[in-house]
N, C-alpha and C positions, 0 to 999 in steps of 0.2 A: 709193449705187450705182444707176445707171440700169438700166432693164429690159434693154436690149441688153447692157450689160456683165455683168449677172447671168446672163443666158442664155448669153452667150459663155463665161463662166467655168464654168458648170455643164456645158455641152456639152464644153468643152475638158477639164475634169477627168474627165468621163465617158469620153471617148475615150482619155485618157492611162491611166486605170485599165484599160480593155479591153486596150490595147496592152501594158501592164506584165504583166498576167496572161497574155496570149497569148504573149508572148515567153518566159515561163517554162515553157511547155508543151513536153514532150519531143516530141510529135507532134500532128497534128491542127490545132487552132486556132493553133498557134505561128506559122503563116505569116501570120496576121492582122497581125502586128507589122511586116511588110515590105510596102511599097507594091506591088511588082511581082511578088513570088513567090507564086504560088497554092499553096494547101494541096492535099492529095490530093483534097479535095472541090471545088477550084477557087475558093475564097473568098479574096479579098485584104482587106487593111485598108480600102481604098477601098470595096469591096463592102459590108463590114460597116457602115461609116459611112453609106453610102447608105441601107441598110435602117433604121438607127437614125433618121436624119433623116426618112425617109419615114413611119415609124411615128409619130414625134412630130408631124410636120406634118399627117398624116391625123387624128390625135386633136384637134389644135388646130382644124382646119377643121371637123370634125364638130361639135365643141362650140361653134364660132364664138367662140373665146376671143381676146381681145386678147393682146398680148405679156405684159403684166402679169398678166392672168388665167391665162395658160398657166403662168407661173412659180409661181403659187400653187396652182392647181387640179390640176396634173399631179403634184404631190408624192405623192399616194397610189399612183400607178402605179410610183414608184421608191423609196418609203419606207413600209414597214409592218412588222409584227412578224416576218413570214417573211423579209423582206429584211434586217431587223436580225439575224436568226439566221444567214443566209448571210454577212453582213458580219462577225459575231462569229467564225464558223468560219474565214473567210478570214484574219482578223487572227491567230487562234491558230496557223493553219498557217504564215503568214508569219513569225511569231515563232519557231516551231520551226525553220523552214528557215534563218533568219538565225543562230540560236544554233548550229545544227549546222554551219554554214559556219565559225563561229569554232572549234568543237571540231575540225573536220577540218583546218583550217589550222594549228592548234596541235600536232597530232599529228606525231610523228617518222616514223611509218610509216603507209601507207594503211590504212584500215579499210573493208574491203569490206562489212561488215555495216552500218556507218554509211551508206555510199553507197546500199545497197538501201533503208534506212529513209528516207533523203532523197528518193530517187526515189518512194517510196510517198507521202510528204507532198506532193511536187510533183504527182503524179497526182491525189491527193485535192483539192488546191487547184484544179486545172483542172476537175475534176468538179464541185466546189462552184460555181465561177464559171459553168460551163455550165448548171447547175441554176438558178442565180439569174437568168441572162439568159432562160432558157426560161420561168421563172415570170413575169418582168416582161413579156415579149412576149405570153404567154398572157393576161395581164390586159388589155393594150392591145387585142389581137385580139378578146377577148370584148366589150370596150366598142365596138369598131368593127363588131361583128357579123360577123366573118370566121370 
């Protein structure tokens, strides 16, 4: 796989993950999943993608990395033990949410307690993703000296 293809896949998967999590959000960052609809804070999907692209580009420029170097050297900014913990928590929450969807659809009558628990898991998922992105951007900003 060429460097461009690898970077494209990495960037595309990154953006798809953001959109998937954002679209599950009951409020706030949920608007990131829509190109034109701003959230209460005024951030669209395109705005977020621009910030991500600018941060990655600034890091690459500061370090004077080639495309291949960027794909290798930037890994610590998106993959470490803390990020693994965020990803593990995200996976656990997604599994809970999916299994609860099956339970709810199999039920003959609505279960409001289950609904509240589901909303709690979804809120925790959004909070986990927000914390993960904040952590990653803080790492990049610290490297950039911002």
